[in-house]
C-alpha positions in Angstrom: 90.3 106.0 115.3 93.6 106.9 113.6 93.9 107.0 109.8 96.8 105.7 107.8 99.3 108.4 106.9 100.0 109.4 103.3 103.4 109.3 101.8 104.8 112.8 101.2 106.3 111.8 97.8 103.7 109.6 96.1 100.5 110.6 98.0 99.4 107.0 98.7 98.2 105.8 102.1 101.0 103.6 103.5 102.8 102.0 106.4 105.5 104.6 106.6 109.2 103.7 107.1 110.5 107.2 107.6 109.1 110.3 109.4 110.0 114.0 109.6 108.7 116.7 111.8 108.7 120.2 110.3 109.3 123.0 112.9 108.5 126.7 112.5 108.5 129.9 114.5 111.0 132.0 116.4 110.9 129.4 119.2 110.6 126.3 117.0 107.4 124.4 117.5 106.3 121.3 115.6 104.1 122.4 112.7 103.6 119.2 110.6 104.6 115.5 110.6 105.3 113.9 107.2 106.1 110.3 106.2 107.6 108.3 103.3 106.7 104.8 102.2 109.4 102.2 101.6 109.3 102.6 97.8 109.8 106.3 97.9 112.4 106.2 100.6 114.4 103.8 98.4 113.8 105.7 95.2 114.1 109.3 96.5 116.4 108.9 99.5 115.8 109.6 103.2 114.5 112.8 104.7 117.3 115.3 105.6 117.3 116.9 109.1 115.9 120.4 109.4 118.6 123.1 109.9 118.8 124.2 113.6 117.0 121.1 114.9 118.7 118.1 116.5 118.7 115.3 113.8 117.1 112.8 116.2 114.2 115.2 116.9 113.8 116.1 113.2 113.6 112.9 111.3 114.2 109.1 111.4 113.2 105.6 110.4 110.3 103.5 111.6 111.9 100.0 111.7 108.7 98.2 112.8 107.2 98.9 109.3 110.3 97.9 107.3 110.1 94.6 105.5 112.6 92.0 106.6 114.7 90.4 103.8 117.1 87.4 103.7 117.2 84.8 106.4 115.4 87.0 108.9 112.1 86.9 107.0 109.1 86.2 109.1 107.1 83.0 108.4 104.0 85.0 107.5 105.9 86.7 104.7 106.2 83.3 102.9 102.5 82.6 103.0 
């Protein structure tokens, strides 16, 4: 069973909207995977790619956890 990840900024368990993998070593290997919740991503900004690592391999957004707004809202959001 997997546990919910914690937001790196606020420390709360969350449905993350952003992720980052921190690499270390002479031959960079993944060391740690960190996340941000929607509130912290909006308030503090997005993760920045790690120097020397391709941006698409370093950090990104998890769109399946982002809330829809405007006319695209799902019906269950209204209930």
